[in-house]
N, C-alpha and C positions, 0 to 999 in steps of 0.2 A: 823863284820862287822865295820867300823868307825862310830861316831857320824853321821859328816859329809855326810858320804857315803848314811847313812838310812835318811838322812835329802834330800840328791838327790834324792833319789831313792823316796822318801814319792810324796815332789813336782810334779815330774814329772810323776809319776801315778796320781797323782790327776786333774793335765793339761791337762793328754793325755785321759782320759775319754771323749767318743762321747757323744754330746746331741742334745735332738730332740727341744730342741727348736730356733724358727725363730726371728732373729730379729725383737726386738721389734720396732714398729712405733716412732718415733720424735715424741714428747710431748704427746706420750703413758700415761694411769697410771702406766704403768710397769714402764716406764722410768723414770716418776716422783720420785717414791717411791726409785728405785732403786738410785738416783742421792743425793737424802733427806739423805737416810739410809747413804749409804759413804760418805757423805758430816760432818754430824753430828756425823759420828765415828771419820774421821780424824779432826774435832775440838775438839773430846774430849767431844762435848755436851751427847755423850752416852756413858757410860765410860764401861769399860770392864767387861764383863760376864752379864750382861745386855741382858733376857731374851727377843728375839722377837719373842710373840706368835702369829701364823697364825689369832686368831680368834681377836686381839687389831688391828691388821694392815689392815682385812680382814675390821674393821668397821671404821675405821680413813682414808682409803683411798678408801671408799665404794666401793669396788671390789672383784673380788671371790679369794678363797683358791688356788687356780692351779696358775694364777697370782703371789699370795704373794709366792709360790712355786718356782718359777721361778726366784723370786726377790731374792731370800736368797741364790738355789744354783747359781746362778751370782756372789753376796757376798762373798759366800765360798767357790768359784773357784777363787776368788783376794785373798784371804788368811782374808778376813776383818772380817767373820763370822766361825762357828763353828758349822756345825750341827752333834749332840749327839744322837747316837741310845733311841729311848722311851721316850728321855729327849726333844729335840728340839732343838732352831737355838740361838745362843746367841753368844753377840761380841767377839771376839777373844781376849782372856788375855793370849797371850805365858809365860810361865814360865821364870824365870832367865836363866836357863840354855837350855834354847829354844834361847830366846835370842841373847847370849851368841854366838850358832853355828848360828843362822841365820846371825848376822855381819858378822864370822870371814869366812860363805859358799861368801857372798856378797865381802868380801877381795878379794877371790881367785876369782873369777867370774869378777868382777872388772877389775883384774887386766891384766887380762887374756884378755878382752876384750881392757883398753887400750894401750895394747901392738901387736895389732893386729893394730889399731886404726893409732898409729902412724909411722907403718913401709907404709902407704899408700903414694904413690908418690901423690895424690891428697888429701893429708889429708886437707889441710885448706877448698878448696870445699867441700870435704865431714862433716865437722863440720859445717856448716856456720849457716846451720835452727838451730843448737845447740845454735849459738852466740843470736840467733831471740828469741828464747825460755827463754835464761838469762836473756834480757831484758826484756823479760814480764813478767817474776817472778819476776825481780826489782820494774818494774812499777807496781806490784798486789801488793807490800810491804810496797809501798810508799804510795800507794791510800788505805791503809787498807782492800784490798780486800781479806781479809784472807783464805778463802778456795781457792779461785785462787792460792793464791802462795801457799799454800801446798803444792796443785795437781802439779802445776807445779815443784816445788823442787823435787817432786818425780820420775814425769815424763820425768827428765832430765834423771835418770840415766836408767830410760827403754832405753828412746832412743838411748843415746849411747849404749846398747846393742843390740838395731834396726840395726844399721850402722854396724855390726859386718857380719849381711847376717847367724844368726843360728837363728833358727826358736823357737827350742827346748830350748834354751840359752834364749831369750826372755820371751818368757814363764814361766820361774823359776824367773829371774827377777821380770815380773811382780809381781808375786805372795809373793816373798820374801820384795820387794820394798815398796810391800803395807802393808805386817802384820808387818816390823818391824816401819814404818813410825806412824802405830798408835800406836803407843809404846814409842813416844817421847813425853818427858813434853808437858803439854798444856801453863804451862807456867814456860817459857825459863830465865836463868838467865842474867843478862845485859849484855848486848855486843854479846850476841847470838844467838840475833832476825834475825838480818841482816846475817848471815856468810855465808850462803846456796848459795845466786846468785856468792859472791865474791870469793868463794871456787871453784864454777861452772867455773866460766873465767877462776881461774886460772891454773885449770884442763885442760881445752879447751888452752890456753897458749901453754902450755906444749907440749900437741898434734900439737899443729902448729909448733911449734920447731923440730917435730919427735924425743923429748926427752923422750922414754919411763920410763927411771927408773924416771925423773920427775914427769910425772905426775901418778905412780903409786903412789909415796910419797905424793901427793898430795890429791890421793885418799884417801889412809890409814890415812894419819893424818885427812880427812873431815871426814869419816865413825865411826873413833875413837871417835870424838868428838863426832859424834851421837849415839852411843852407850852410853858414857857417862852421855845421856840426857834421858835413859828411863826411863818411868814413874814407880813409885809403883805400885802394884794391888790394886786395886779401888773396892768398894762392887757393887755387880752385881742388887739390888733393884733398880728399876729406873719405870716410869713413861713414856714409850712410850708418849703420849697423848701431854706432858708437851713441847716435842723437834718436834713429826713428822706430818706431815699431815697442819702446819699453816696455806698454799698457798692455801688452800681447798677453 
């Protein structure tokens, strides 16, 4: 089995595991912990290989261990955290080889999504919500709302997959997008910071024209630029209290 097929199987298996967890209440400790950790990872305030110890998180959020475990399971399903037997939970730190495989797999999957969407007779109507998302992405960047900008930049790709109507594809894309987004350097080179929403708009322009080849070419360029900005591994020794639970 090729590396990419193995990765597809691993992603599908990780995401198809049933969960007994009920959705957390909005505003609950579980939701706050999840979003604070998620944002801290995406903003690179929690570096790769940082250990998320259950005891520390229980103290920071004044909550029970079972709540912490629910949050860590959700983050693991998102590809943000790696759960290692007998060692605990760590901020994901994919290897260079895994990064290459994930971006290669994204190229394949997103190419297929674009081909399907470009063939739709009502594609302009179908992708209209994505136009609004890209505008929100642009405004978040211009108003220096970095967590929202990063999230919207990533969600654009998941939203494209959702339009395909393939639930398994969406599940796989969500994990791949999260895991690759956290690897992109937090300090990007000049001229790259604002690229995401411009390139997303260019992809939508090609879809509106029904030009699958052009949309695929623009997506390939976009993902290639993202892959070029993957950050190197960082040390994992980090104080969780310096970042999390500040709003308590």
